[in-house]
All heavy atoms as a GROMACS GRO file, in nm:
protein
  596
    1MET      N    1  -0.780   0.714   1.080
    1MET     CA    2  -0.659   0.647   1.112
    1MET      C    3  -0.550   0.676   1.010
    1MET      O    4  -0.432   0.647   1.032
    1MET     CB    5  -0.685   0.496   1.120
    1MET     CG    6  -0.576   0.420   1.180
    1MET     SD    7  -0.647   0.274   1.258
    1MET     CE    8  -0.509   0.224   1.352
    2TYR      N    9  -0.588   0.729   0.896
    2TYR     CA   10  -0.492   0.767   0.794
    2TYR      C   11  -0.442   0.908   0.820
    2TYR      O   12  -0.515   0.994   0.865
    2TYR     CB   13  -0.552   0.758   0.655
    2TYR     CG   14  -0.590   0.621   0.614
    2TYR    CD1   15  -0.723   0.581   0.613
    2TYR    CD2   16  -0.495   0.530   0.576
    2TYR    CE1   17  -0.759   0.450   0.577
    2TYR    CE2   18  -0.530   0.400   0.537
    2TYR     CZ   19  -0.661   0.364   0.538
    2TYR     OH   20  -0.694   0.237   0.500
    3SER      N   21  -0.316   0.932   0.789
    3SER     CA   22  -0.260   1.066   0.803
    3SER      C   23  -0.312   1.156   0.689
    3SER      O   24  -0.371   1.109   0.593
    3SER     CB   25  -0.108   1.062   0.802
    3SER     OG   26  -0.061   1.024   0.674
    4LYS      N   27  -0.285   1.286   0.703
    4LYS     CA   28  -0.324   1.381   0.599
    4LYS      C   29  -0.256   1.346   0.468
    4LYS      O   30  -0.313   1.360   0.360
    4LYS     CB   31  -0.289   1.523   0.639
    4LYS     CG   32  -0.379   1.580   0.747
    4LYS     CD   33  -0.336   1.717   0.791
    4LYS     CE   34  -0.348   1.818   0.680
    4LYS     NZ   35  -0.314   1.955   0.725
    5LEU      N   36  -0.131   1.300   0.479
    5LEU     CA   37  -0.055   1.265   0.356
    5LEU      C   38  -0.119   1.145   0.286
    5LEU      O   39  -0.125   1.140   0.164
    5LEU     CB   40   0.089   1.237   0.395
    5LEU     CG   41   0.182   1.196   0.280
    5LEU    CD1   42   0.196   1.317   0.183
    5LEU    CD2   43   0.317   1.156   0.333
    6GLU      N   44  -0.166   1.048   0.362
    6GLU     CA   45  -0.223   0.927   0.304
    6GLU      C   46  -0.360   0.950   0.242
    6GLU      O   47  -0.415   0.861   0.180
    6GLU     CB   48  -0.233   0.819   0.410
    6GLU     CG   49  -0.097   0.764   0.451
    6GLU     CD   50  -0.108   0.664   0.564
    6GLU    OE1   51  -0.173   0.694   0.665
    6GLU    OE2   52  -0.048   0.557   0.551
    7ARG      N   53  -0.414   1.067   0.255
    7ARG     CA   54  -0.542   1.102   0.193
    7ARG      C   55  -0.523   1.175   0.058
    7ARG      O   56  -0.622   1.206  -0.007
    7ARG     CB   57  -0.626   1.187   0.288
    7ARG     CG   58  -0.670   1.112   0.409
    7ARG     CD   59  -0.763   1.193   0.493
    7ARG     NE   60  -0.793   1.124   0.616
    7ARG     CZ   61  -0.768   1.170   0.736
    7ARG    NH1   62  -0.717   1.291   0.749
    7ARG    NH2   63  -0.796   1.099   0.843
    8LYS      N   64  -0.402   1.206   0.025
    8LYS     CA   65  -0.370   1.278  -0.101
    8LYS      C   66  -0.371   1.181  -0.216
    8LYS      O   67  -0.316   1.073  -0.208
    8LYS     CB   68  -0.237   1.348  -0.093
    8LYS     CG   69  -0.217   1.438   0.027
    8LYS     CD   70  -0.283   1.567   0.005
    8LYS     CE   71  -0.249   1.659   0.124
    8LYS     NZ   72  -0.322   1.780   0.122
    9TRP      N   73  -0.429   1.223  -0.330
    9TRP     CA   74  -0.439   1.132  -0.446
    9TRP      C   75  -0.303   1.100  -0.503
    9TRP      O   76  -0.281   0.989  -0.550
    9TRP     CB   77  -0.532   1.191  -0.552
    9TRP     CG   78  -0.471   1.310  -0.620
    9TRP    CD1   79  -0.490   1.440  -0.585
    9TRP    CD2   80  -0.382   1.310  -0.732
    9TRP    NE1   81  -0.415   1.521  -0.669
    9TRP    CE2   82  -0.352   1.443  -0.760
    9TRP    CE3   83  -0.328   1.208  -0.810
    9TRP    CZ2   84  -0.266   1.478  -0.864
    9TRP    CZ3   85  -0.244   1.245  -0.914
    9TRP    CH2   86  -0.215   1.378  -0.941
   10TRP      N   87  -0.211   1.196  -0.499
   10TRP     CA   88  -0.078   1.173  -0.555
   10TRP      C   89   0.006   1.078  -0.469
   10TRP      O   90   0.110   1.028  -0.512
   10TRP     CB   91  -0.005   1.305  -0.577
   10TRP     CG   92   0.003   1.394  -0.456
   10TRP    CD1   93  -0.082   1.495  -0.424
   10TRP    CD2   94   0.101   1.389  -0.353
   10TRP    NE1   95  -0.044   1.553  -0.306
   10TRP    CE2   96   0.070   1.490  -0.260
   10TRP    CE3   97   0.212   1.310  -0.328
   10TRP    CZ2   98   0.143   1.513  -0.144
   10TRP    CZ3   99   0.287   1.334  -0.214
   10TRP    CH2  100   0.254   1.434  -0.124
   11PHE      N  101  -0.036   1.053  -0.347
   11PHE     CA  102   0.029   0.954  -0.261
   11PHE      C  103  -0.038   0.818  -0.274
   11PHE      O  104   0.027   0.716  -0.282
   11PHE     CB  105   0.026   1.004  -0.115
   11PHE     CG  106   0.104   0.916  -0.022
   11PHE    CD1  107   0.240   0.932  -0.006
   11PHE    CD2  108   0.042   0.817   0.053
   11PHE    CE1  109   0.314   0.855   0.080
   11PHE    CE2  110   0.111   0.736   0.138
   11PHE     CZ  111   0.247   0.754   0.153
   12ILE      N  112  -0.170   0.820  -0.280
   12ILE     CA  113  -0.249   0.696  -0.287
   12ILE      C  114  -0.226   0.623  -0.419
   12ILE      O  115  -0.212   0.499  -0.422
   12ILE     CB  116  -0.397   0.724  -0.265
   12ILE    CG1  117  -0.423   0.775  -0.125
   12ILE    CG2  118  -0.484   0.600  -0.292
   12ILE    CD1  119  -0.565   0.826  -0.104
   13ALA      N  120  -0.225   0.697  -0.529
   13ALA     CA  121  -0.216   0.633  -0.661
   13ALA      C  122  -0.091   0.548  -0.682
   13ALA      O  123  -0.102   0.431  -0.718
   13ALA     CB  124  -0.228   0.740  -0.770
   14PRO      N  125   0.030   0.601  -0.657
   14PRO     CA  126   0.146   0.514  -0.677
   14PRO      C  127   0.156   0.400  -0.576
   14PRO      O  128   0.200   0.291  -0.609
   14PRO     CB  129   0.266   0.608  -0.665
   14PRO     CG  130   0.217   0.735  -0.620
   14PRO     CD  131   0.068   0.738  -0.629
   15VAL      N  132   0.113   0.425  -0.454
   15VAL     CA  133   0.116   0.320  -0.352
   15VAL      C  134   0.023   0.206  -0.392
   15VAL      O  135   0.061   0.089  -0.387
   15VAL     CB  136   0.080   0.375  -0.213
   15VAL    CG1  137   0.055   0.264  -0.112
   15VAL    CG2  138   0.191   0.466  -0.162
   16THR      N  139  -0.097   0.237  -0.435
   16THR     CA  140  -0.192   0.136  -0.474
   16THR      C  141  -0.146   0.061  -0.600
   16THR      O  142  -0.158  -0.062  -0.606
   16THR     CB  143  -0.331   0.200  -0.498
   16THR    OG1  144  -0.372   0.267  -0.379
   16THR    CG2  145  -0.434   0.094  -0.534
   17ALA      N  146  -0.093   0.130  -0.697
   17ALA     CA  147  -0.046   0.067  -0.819
   17ALA      C  148   0.071  -0.025  -0.790
   17ALA      O  149   0.074  -0.141  -0.838
   17ALA     CB  150  -0.007   0.172  -0.920
   18LEU      N  151   0.164   0.019  -0.710
   18LEU     CA  152   0.279  -0.065  -0.677
   18LEU      C  153   0.237  -0.184  -0.592
   18LEU      O  154   0.290  -0.294  -0.610
   18LEU     CB  155   0.385   0.021  -0.604
   18LEU     CG  156   0.522  -0.045  -0.581
   18LEU    CD1  157   0.582  -0.087  -0.715
   18LEU    CD2  158   0.611   0.054  -0.514
   19ALA      N  159   0.143  -0.161  -0.503
   19ALA     CA  160   0.093  -0.271  -0.420
   19ALA      C  161   0.024  -0.378  -0.506
   19ALA      O  162   0.040  -0.498  -0.483
   19ALA     CB  163  -0.005  -0.222  -0.312
   20ALA      N  164  -0.052  -0.334  -0.606
   20ALA     CA  165  -0.118  -0.431  -0.696
   20ALA      C  166  -0.014  -0.511  -0.777
   20ALA      O  167  -0.029  -0.633  -0.791
   20ALA     CB  168  -0.214  -0.357  -0.790
   21ILE      N  169   0.087  -0.444  -0.825
   21ILE     CA  170   0.191  -0.512  -0.901
   21ILE      C  171   0.264  -0.613  -0.812
   21ILE      O  172   0.285  -0.728  -0.854
   21ILE     CB  173   0.289  -0.409  -0.961
   21ILE    CG1  174   0.218  -0.327  -1.072
   21ILE    CG2  175   0.412  -0.478  -1.018
   21ILE    CD1  176   0.294  -0.206  -1.116
   22LEU      N  177   0.303  -0.570  -0.694
   22LEU     CA  178   0.373  -0.660  -0.604
   22LEU      C  179   0.286  -0.775  -0.557
   22LEU      O  180   0.335  -0.888  -0.539
   22LEU     CB  181   0.429  -0.583  -0.485
   22LEU     CG  182   0.542  -0.488  -0.515
   22LEU    CD1  183   0.582  -0.406  -0.391
   22LEU    CD2  184   0.664  -0.566  -0.568
   23THR      N  185   0.159  -0.750  -0.537
   23THR     CA  186   0.068  -0.858  -0.497
   23THR      C  187   0.053  -0.959  -0.608
   23THR      O  188   0.056  -1.081  -0.582
   23THR     CB  189  -0.073  -0.800  -0.461
   23THR    OG1  190  -0.055  -0.708  -0.356
   23THR    CG2  191  -0.167  -0.908  -0.420
   24ASN      N  192   0.040  -0.915  -0.733
   24ASN     CA  193   0.034  -1.012  -0.844
   24ASN      C  194   0.159  -1.092  -0.854
   24ASN      O  195   0.154  -1.212  -0.879
   24ASN     CB  196   0.007  -0.935  -0.976
   24ASN     CG  197  -0.135  -0.899  -0.994
   24ASN    OD1  198  -0.224  -0.963  -0.940
   24ASN    ND2  199  -0.158  -0.792  -1.069
   25TYR      N  200   0.277  -1.028  -0.832
   25TYR     CA  201   0.401  -1.101  -0.836
   25TYR      C  202   0.406  -1.206  -0.722
   25TYR      O  203   0.446  -1.318  -0.743
   25TYR     CB  204   0.520  -1.005  -0.825
   25TYR     CG  205   0.652  -1.072  -0.817
   25TYR    CD1  206   0.708  -1.132  -0.928
   25TYR    CD2  207   0.720  -1.078  -0.696
   25TYR    CE1  208   0.829  -1.196  -0.921
   25TYR    CE2  209   0.843  -1.143  -0.690
   25TYR     CZ  210   0.897  -1.200  -0.801
   25TYR     OH  211   1.016  -1.264  -0.793
   26LEU      N  212   0.369  -1.162  -0.602
   26LEU     CA  213   0.372  -1.251  -0.487
   26LEU      C  214   0.275  -1.369  -0.503
   26LEU      O  215   0.312  -1.484  -0.475
   26LEU     CB  216   0.339  -1.173  -0.358
   26LEU     CG  217   0.335  -1.253  -0.230
   26LEU    CD1  218   0.475  -1.299  -0.190
   26LEU    CD2  219   0.274  -1.170  -0.118
   27VAL      N  220   0.153  -1.342  -0.546
   27VAL     CA  221   0.055  -1.447  -0.562
   27VAL      C  222   0.096  -1.540  -0.677
   27VAL      O  223   0.078  -1.661  -0.667
   27VAL     CB  224  -0.085  -1.384  -0.588
   27VAL    CG1  225  -0.186  -1.487  -0.629
   27VAL    CG2  226  -0.132  -1.312  -0.463
   28GLY      N  227   0.154  -1.486  -0.782
   28GLY     CA  228   0.203  -1.566  -0.892
   28GLY      C  229   0.320  -1.657  -0.849
   28GLY      O  230   0.328  -1.772  -0.888
   29ALA      N  231   0.406  -1.602  -0.764
   29ALA     CA  232   0.518  -1.681  -0.715
   29ALA      C  233   0.471  -1.792  -0.622
   29ALA      O  234   0.536  -1.894  -0.610
   29ALA     CB  235   0.617  -1.593  -0.641
   30ALA      N  236   0.358  -1.772  -0.559
   30ALA     CA  237   0.300  -1.876  -0.471
   30ALA      C  238   0.224  -1.981  -0.550
   30ALA      O  239   0.182  -2.081  -0.493
   30ALA     CB  240   0.209  -1.810  -0.369
   31GLY      N  241   0.208  -1.960  -0.680
   31GLY     CA  242   0.138  -2.058  -0.762
   31GLY      C  243  -0.010  -2.030  -0.786
   31GLY      O  244  -0.079  -2.112  -0.845
   32LEU      N  245  -0.059  -1.916  -0.743
   32LEU     CA  246  -0.199  -1.878  -0.764
   32LEU      C  247  -0.203  -1.778  -0.878
   32LEU      O  248  -0.202  -1.657  -0.856
   32LEU     CB  249  -0.260  -1.819  -0.639
   32LEU     CG  250  -0.260  -1.905  -0.515
   32LEU    CD1  251  -0.308  -1.826  -0.394
   32LEU    CD2  252  -0.349  -2.026  -0.535
   33ILE      N  253  -0.205  -1.828  -1.002
   33ILE     CA  254  -0.201  -1.740  -1.115
   33ILE      C  255  -0.324  -1.651  -1.121
   33ILE      O  256  -0.317  -1.529  -1.133
   33ILE     CB  257  -0.187  -1.820  -1.247
   33ILE    CG1  258  -0.063  -1.907  -1.240
   33ILE    CG2  259  -0.182  -1.725  -1.368
   33ILE    CD1  260   0.068  -1.832  -1.217
   34GLN      N  261  -0.442  -1.711  -1.112
   34GLN     CA  262  -0.569  -1.637  -1.106
   34GLN      C  263  -0.652  -1.691  -0.992
   34GLN      O  264  -0.665  -1.814  -0.979
   34GLN     CB  265  -0.646  -1.656  -1.235
   34GLN     CG  266  -0.638  -1.542  -1.330
   34GLN     CD  267  -0.728  -1.563  -1.449
   34GLN    OE1  268  -0.751  -1.675  -1.490
   34GLN    NE2  269  -0.777  -1.458  -1.505
   35PRO      N  270  -0.704  -1.604  -0.904
   35PRO     CA  271  -0.791  -1.656  -0.798
   35PRO      C  272  -0.925  -1.705  -0.852
   35PRO      O  273  -0.994  -1.632  -0.919
   35PRO     CB  274  -0.808  -1.535  -0.705
   35PRO     CG  275  -0.771  -1.416  -0.788
   35PRO     CD  276  -0.684  -1.462  -0.897
   36TYR      N  277  -0.954  -1.831  -0.826
   36TYR     CA  278  -1.077  -1.891  -0.876
   36TYR      C  279  -1.184  -1.907  -0.769
   36TYR      O  280  -1.302  -1.900  -0.798
   36TYR     CB  281  -1.048  -2.030  -0.938
   36TYR     CG  282  -0.969  -2.021  -1.065
   36TYR    CD1  283  -0.838  -2.068  -1.070
   36TYR    CD2  284  -1.026  -1.967  -1.180
   36TYR    CE1  285  -0.767  -2.059  -1.188
   36TYR    CE2  286  -0.952  -1.957  -1.297
   36TYR     CZ  287  -0.824  -2.006  -1.301
   36TYR     OH  288  -0.751  -1.996  -1.414
   37ASN      N  289  -1.144  -1.934  -0.647
   37ASN     CA  290  -1.247  -1.953  -0.544
   37ASN      C  291  -1.231  -1.849  -0.433
   37ASN      O  292  -1.139  -1.767  -0.435
   37ASN     CB  293  -1.238  -2.097  -0.486
   37ASN     CG  294  -1.102  -2.129  -0.430
   37ASN    OD1  295  -1.033  -2.040  -0.383
   37ASN    ND2  296  -1.067  -2.254  -0.433
   38SER      N  297  -1.321  -1.854  -0.337
   38SER     CA  298  -1.322  -1.750  -0.234
   38SER      C  299  -1.196  -1.754  -0.145
   38SER      O  300  -1.150  -1.648  -0.103
   38SER     CB  301  -1.447  -1.762  -0.148
   38SER     OG  302  -1.452  -1.887  -0.085
   39ALA      N  303  -1.141  -1.869  -0.118
   39ALA     CA  304  -1.019  -1.877  -0.036
   39ALA      C  305  -0.904  -1.809  -0.107
   39ALA      O  306  -0.825  -1.739  -0.039
   39ALA     CB  307  -0.985  -2.022  -0.006
   40GLN      N  308  -0.890  -1.827  -0.235
   40GLN     CA  309  -0.784  -1.760  -0.309
   40GLN      C  310  -0.804  -1.610  -0.314
   40GLN      O  311  -0.710  -1.534  -0.306
   40GLN     CB  312  -0.771  -1.820  -0.450
   40GLN     CG  313  -0.720  -1.963  -0.449
   40GLN     CD  314  -0.722  -2.023  -0.588
   40GLN    OE1  315  -0.793  -1.977  -0.678
   40GLN    NE2  316  -0.643  -2.128  -0.605
   41TRP      N  317  -0.929  -1.566  -0.326
   41TRP     CA  318  -0.955  -1.422  -0.325
   41TRP      C  319  -0.922  -1.361  -0.189
   41TRP      O  320  -0.869  -1.250  -0.180
   41TRP     CB  321  -1.103  -1.393  -0.359
   41TRP     CG  322  -1.125  -1.387  -0.506
   41TRP    CD1  323  -1.186  -1.479  -0.584
   41TRP    CD2  324  -1.085  -1.281  -0.593
   41TRP    NE1  325  -1.184  -1.437  -0.714
   41TRP    CE2  326  -1.125  -1.317  -0.723
   41TRP    CE3  327  -1.018  -1.161  -0.573
   41TRP    CZ2  328  -1.101  -1.236  -0.832
   41TRP    CZ3  329  -0.996  -1.078  -0.684
   41TRP    CH2  330  -1.036  -1.117  -0.811
   42VAL      N  331  -0.951  -1.434  -0.081
   42VAL     CA  332  -0.919  -1.384   0.053
   42VAL      C  333  -0.768  -1.372   0.068
   42VAL      O  334  -0.719  -1.270   0.120
   42VAL     CB  335  -0.978  -1.477   0.161
   42VAL    CG1  336  -0.920  -1.448   0.300
   42VAL    CG2  337  -1.130  -1.469   0.164
   43LEU      N  338  -0.692  -1.469   0.021
   43LEU     CA  339  -0.546  -1.462   0.025
   43LEU      C  340  -0.496  -1.341  -0.056
   43LEU      O  341  -0.403  -1.271  -0.015
   43LEU     CB  342  -0.483  -1.591  -0.024
   43LEU     CG  343  -0.498  -1.712   0.068
   43LEU    CD1  344  -0.441  -1.834   0.000
   43LEU    CD2  345  -0.430  -1.687   0.201
   44TYR      N  346  -0.553  -1.322  -0.173
   44TYR     CA  347  -0.512  -1.211  -0.258
   44TYR      C  348  -0.539  -1.076  -0.190
   44TYR      O  349  -0.454  -0.988  -0.188
   44TYR     CB  350  -0.587  -1.217  -0.392
   44TYR     CG  351  -0.542  -1.114  -0.492
   44TYR    CD1  352  -0.433  -1.137  -0.571
   44TYR    CD2  353  -0.608  -0.993  -0.502
   44TYR    CE1  354  -0.391  -1.041  -0.661
   44TYR    CE2  355  -0.568  -0.896  -0.590
   44TYR     CZ  356  -0.458  -0.921  -0.672
   44TYR     OH  357  -0.415  -0.826  -0.759
   45VAL      N  358  -0.658  -1.062  -0.132
   45VAL     CA  359  -0.693  -0.935  -0.067
   45VAL      C  360  -0.606  -0.912   0.056
   45VAL      O  361  -0.558  -0.799   0.080
   45VAL     CB  362  -0.844  -0.934  -0.030
   45VAL    CG1  363  -0.878  -0.819   0.063
   45VAL    CG2  364  -0.929  -0.929  -0.156
   46LEU      N  365  -0.583  -1.015   0.136
   46LEU     CA  366  -0.499  -0.997   0.253
   46LEU      C  367  -0.354  -0.962   0.215
   46LEU      O  368  -0.291  -0.877   0.279
   46LEU     CB  369  -0.497  -1.126   0.338
   46LEU     CG  370  -0.628  -1.154   0.414
   46LEU    CD1  371  -0.621  -1.290   0.482
   46LEU    CD2  372  -0.658  -1.044   0.513
   47ALA      N  373  -0.302  -1.023   0.111
   47ALA     CA  374  -0.169  -0.990   0.062
   47ALA      C  375  -0.166  -0.844   0.013
   47ALA      O  376  -0.072  -0.770   0.042
   47ALA     CB  377  -0.124  -1.085  -0.050
   48PHE      N  378  -0.269  -0.803  -0.060
   48PHE     CA  379  -0.274  -0.665  -0.113
   48PHE      C  380  -0.280  -0.565  -0.001
   48PHE      O  381  -0.205  -0.465  -0.002
   48PHE     CB  382  -0.397  -0.648  -0.205
   48PHE     CG  383  -0.411  -0.507  -0.252
   48PHE    CD1  384  -0.335  -0.455  -0.354
   48PHE    CD2  385  -0.507  -0.424  -0.193
   48PHE    CE1  386  -0.347  -0.325  -0.396
   48PHE    CE2  387  -0.521  -0.293  -0.234
   48PHE     CZ  388  -0.442  -0.244  -0.336
   49VAL      N  389  -0.365  -0.589   0.098
   49VAL     CA  390  -0.377  -0.492   0.209
   49VAL      C  391  -0.247  -0.484   0.288
   49VAL      O  392  -0.201  -0.372   0.322
   49VAL     CB  393  -0.496  -0.530   0.300
   49VAL    CG1  394  -0.496  -0.448   0.427
   49VAL    CG2  395  -0.628  -0.510   0.226
   50GLY      N  396  -0.185  -0.596   0.314
   50GLY     CA  397  -0.059  -0.594   0.386
   50GLY      C  398   0.051  -0.521   0.312
   50GLY      O  399   0.124  -0.438   0.368
   51ILE      N  400   0.063  -0.549   0.184
   51ILE     CA  401   0.165  -0.482   0.103
   51ILE      C  402   0.135  -0.335   0.088
   51ILE      O  403   0.224  -0.249   0.100
   51ILE     CB  404   0.176  -0.551  -0.036
   51ILE    CG1  405   0.238  -0.692  -0.017
   51ILE    CG2  406   0.258  -0.468  -0.130
   51ILE    CD1  407   0.232  -0.774  -0.145
   52GLN      N  408   0.009  -0.301   0.072
   52GLN     CA  409  -0.031  -0.159   0.057
   52GLN      C  410   0.001  -0.078   0.183
   52GLN      O  411   0.055   0.031   0.178
   52GLN     CB  412  -0.178  -0.148   0.020
   52GLN     CG  413  -0.224  -0.012  -0.018
   52GLN     CD  414  -0.279   0.070   0.092
   52GLN    OE1  415  -0.314   0.016   0.197
   52GLN    NE2  416  -0.285   0.200   0.073
   53ARG      N  417  -0.029  -0.134   0.298
   53ARG     CA  418  -0.003  -0.065   0.425
   53ARG      C  419   0.148  -0.053   0.451
   53ARG      O  420   0.197   0.049   0.498
   53ARG     CB  421  -0.070  -0.136   0.543
   53ARG     CG  422  -0.222  -0.131   0.537
   53ARG     CD  423  -0.280   0.008   0.527
   53ARG     NE  424  -0.243   0.090   0.641
   53ARG     CZ  425  -0.236   0.221   0.642
   53ARG    NH1  426  -0.266   0.290   0.534
   53ARG    NH2  427  -0.201   0.286   0.749
   54ALA      N  428   0.224  -0.157   0.416
   54ALA     CA  429   0.371  -0.151   0.434
   54ALA      C  430   0.432  -0.046   0.343
   54ALA      O  431   0.519   0.029   0.385
   54ALA     CB  432   0.430  -0.290   0.410
   55LEU      N  433   0.387  -0.044   0.219
   55LEU     CA  434   0.440   0.058   0.124
   55LEU      C  435   0.400   0.198   0.168
   55LEU      O  436   0.480   0.291   0.156
   55LEU     CB  437   0.388   0.032  -0.018
   55LEU     CG  438   0.453  -0.082  -0.094
   55LEU    CD1  439   0.381  -0.102  -0.227
   55LEU    CD2  440   0.599  -0.050  -0.120
   56SER      N  441   0.278   0.212   0.212
   56SER     CA  442   0.230   0.343   0.258
   56SER      C  443   0.313   0.393   0.374
   56SER      O  444   0.357   0.509   0.378
   56SER     CB  445   0.083   0.332   0.299
   56SER     OG  446   0.035   0.456   0.343
   57PHE      N  447   0.347   0.305   0.467
   57PHE     CA  448   0.430   0.343   0.580
   57PHE      C  449   0.570   0.378   0.535
   57PHE      O  450   0.628   0.479   0.581
   57PHE     CB  451   0.432   0.228   0.683
   57PHE     CG  452   0.524   0.256   0.801
   57PHE    CD1  453   0.492   0.356   0.891
   57PHE    CD2  454   0.640   0.186   0.819
   57PHE    CE1  455   0.573   0.382   1.001
   57PHE    CE2  456   0.725   0.212   0.924
   57PHE     CZ  457   0.689   0.311   1.016
   58ALA      N  458   0.628   0.296   0.448
   58ALA     CA  459   0.765   0.322   0.400
   58ALA      C  460   0.773   0.454   0.325
   58ALA      O  461   0.866   0.531   0.348
   58ALA     CB  462   0.811   0.205   0.310
   59LEU      N  463   0.677   0.481   0.239
   59LEU     CA  464   0.679   0.607   0.166
   59LEU      C  465   0.648   0.726   0.256
   59LEU      O  466   0.701   0.834   0.234
   59LEU     CB  467   0.582   0.603   0.048
   59LEU     CG  468   0.628   0.510  -0.068
   59LEU    CD1  469   0.522   0.508  -0.177
   59LEU    CD2  470   0.760   0.554  -0.123
   60TRP      N  471   0.564   0.704   0.358
   60TRP     CA  472   0.540   0.812   0.454
   60TRP      C  473   0.670   0.846   0.527
   60TRP      O  474   0.700   0.964   0.548
   60TRP     CB  475   0.432   0.768   0.553
   60TRP     CG  476   0.398   0.872   0.654
   60TRP    CD1  477   0.314   0.978   0.638
   60TRP    CD2  478   0.452   0.881   0.788
   60TRP    NE1  479   0.308   1.052   0.758
   60TRP    CE2  480   0.393   0.993   0.850
   60TRP    CE3  481   0.539   0.802   0.861
   60TRP    CZ2  482   0.422   1.030   0.980
   60TRP    CZ3  483   0.569   0.838   0.990
   60TRP    CH2  484   0.510   0.951   1.049
   61LEU      N  485   0.747   0.744   0.565
   61LEU     CA  486   0.875   0.770   0.631
   61LEU      C  487   0.969   0.842   0.536
   61LEU      O  488   1.044   0.933   0.578
   61LEU     CB  489   0.939   0.641   0.678
   61LEU     CG  490   0.886   0.580   0.805
   61LEU    CD1  491   0.957   0.447   0.832
   61LEU    CD2  492   0.901   0.674   0.921
   62LEU      N  493   0.971   0.806   0.408
   62LEU     CA  494   1.055   0.874   0.312
   62LEU      C  495   1.016   1.021   0.299
   62LEU      O  496   1.103   1.109   0.299
   62LEU     CB  497   1.045   0.803   0.176
   62LEU     CG  498   1.128   0.863   0.063
   62LEU    CD1  499   1.277   0.845   0.093
   62LEU    CD2  500   1.092   0.799  -0.068
   63VAL      N  501   0.890   1.047   0.287
   63VAL     CA  502   0.844   1.188   0.277
   63VAL      C  503   0.876   1.263   0.406
   63VAL      O  504   0.916   1.379   0.404
   63VAL     CB  505   0.692   1.192   0.248
   63VAL    CG1  506   0.637   1.333   0.264
   63VAL    CG2  507   0.665   1.140   0.108
   64LEU      N  508   0.864   1.195   0.519
   64LEU     CA  509   0.898   1.258   0.647
   64LEU      C  510   1.047   1.297   0.653
   64LEU      O  511   1.080   1.404   0.706
   64LEU     CB  512   0.865   1.163   0.762
   64LEU     CG  513   0.888   1.216   0.904
   64LEU    CD1  514   0.796   1.334   0.930
   64LEU    CD2  515   0.864   1.105   1.005
   65CYS      N  516   1.133   1.217   0.595
   65CYS     CA  517   1.275   1.250   0.594
   65CYS      C  518   1.305   1.362   0.495
   65CYS      O  519   1.389   1.449   0.520
   65CYS     CB  520   1.356   1.128   0.556
   65CYS     SG  521   1.360   1.003   0.684
   66VAL      N  522   1.235   1.363   0.379
   66VAL     CA  523   1.264   1.461   0.274
   66VAL      C  524   1.197   1.596   0.304
   66VAL      O  525   1.264   1.700   0.295
   66VAL     CB  526   1.217   1.406   0.137
   66VAL    CG1  527   1.227   1.514   0.030
   66VAL    CG2  528   1.297   1.283   0.099
   67ALA      N  529   1.071   1.594   0.341
   67ALA     CA  530   0.997   1.718   0.370
   67ALA      C  531   0.913   1.700   0.494
   67ALA      O  532   0.795   1.666   0.485
   67ALA     CB  533   0.909   1.754   0.249
   68PRO      N  534   0.970   1.719   0.610
   68PRO     CA  535   0.900   1.692   0.735
   68PRO      C  536   0.770   1.771   0.754
   68PRO      O  537   0.676   1.722   0.815
   68PRO     CB  538   1.000   1.730   0.844
   68PRO     CG  539   1.130   1.744   0.779
   68PRO     CD  540   1.106   1.765   0.633
   69ALA      N  541   0.762   1.892   0.702
   69ALA     CA  542   0.642   1.973   0.724
   69ALA      C  543   0.519   1.917   0.653
   69ALA      O  544   0.407   1.938   0.696
   69ALA     CB  545   0.668   2.115   0.673
   70SER      N  546   0.535   1.839   0.548
   70SER     CA  547   0.420   1.788   0.473
   70SER      C  548   0.366   1.660   0.538
   70SER      O  549   0.252   1.625   0.512
   70SER     CB  550   0.456   1.761   0.329
   70SER     OG  551   0.551   1.660   0.319
   71ALA      N  552   0.441   1.590   0.618
   71ALA     CA  553   0.398   1.463   0.674
   71ALA      C  554   0.351   1.474   0.819
   71ALA      O  555   0.272   1.393   0.864
   71ALA     CB  556   0.510   1.362   0.665
   72VAL      N  557   0.400   1.574   0.889
   72VAL     CA  558   0.364   1.589   1.032
   72VAL      C  559   0.237   1.674   1.043
   72VAL      O  560   0.227   1.778   0.979
   72VAL     CB  561   0.482   1.658   1.109
   72VAL    CG1  562   0.443   1.681   1.252
   72VAL    CG2  563   0.607   1.573   1.096
   73PRO      N  564   0.140   1.630   1.119
   73PRO     CA  565   0.015   1.709   1.132
   73PRO      C  566   0.042   1.842   1.202
   73PRO      O  567   0.133   1.852   1.288
   73PRO     CB  568  -0.075   1.621   1.216
   73PRO     CG  569   0.008   1.515   1.277
   73PRO     CD  570   0.134   1.506   1.194
   74GLU      N  571  -0.036   1.941   1.164
   74GLU     CA  572  -0.020   2.073   1.224
   74GLU      C  573  -0.081   2.078   1.362
   74GLU      O  574  -0.188   2.019   1.385
   74GLU     CB  575  -0.086   2.178   1.133
   74GLU     CG  576  -0.030   2.182   0.996
   74GLU     CD  577  -0.115   2.264   0.901
   74GLU    OE1  578  -0.214   2.324   0.947
   74GLU    OE2  579  -0.083   2.265   0.783
   75ARG      N  580  -0.015   2.142   1.454
   75ARG     CA  581  -0.066   2.157   1.590
   75ARG      C  582  -0.122   2.296   1.609
   75ARG      O  583  -0.067   2.393   1.559
   75ARG     CB  584   0.044   2.133   1.692
   75ARG     CG  585   0.093   1.990   1.689
   75ARG     CD  586   0.192   1.965   1.797
   75ARG     NE  587   0.241   1.830   1.786
   75ARG     CZ  588   0.320   1.774   1.873
   75ARG    NH1  589   0.361   1.843   1.977
   75ARG    NH2  590   0.362   1.652   1.858
   76SER      N  591  -0.231   2.303   1.680
   76SER     CA  592  -0.286   2.437   1.705
   76SER      C  593  -0.291   2.472   1.850
   76SER      O  594  -0.272   2.396   1.936
   76SER     CB  595  -0.429   2.443   1.647
   76SER     OG  596  -0.507   2.338   1.694
   0.00000   0.00000   0.00000
């Protein structure tokens, strides 16, 4: 389900790092400084996955605008 671009380490690393930073900021703003129980961990993971997928899509669109050949799959 991931594109060829989303499987590259140089794309995954900044997206994951930025998603972790934004998730910590979001969870901290919500008042959950550190997740202590399973419900808080579930909220943290769901926020991380949502933010990570949104960032991945946004950066994929950016790469598509800058260098279309690297983001579009090759047809045979």
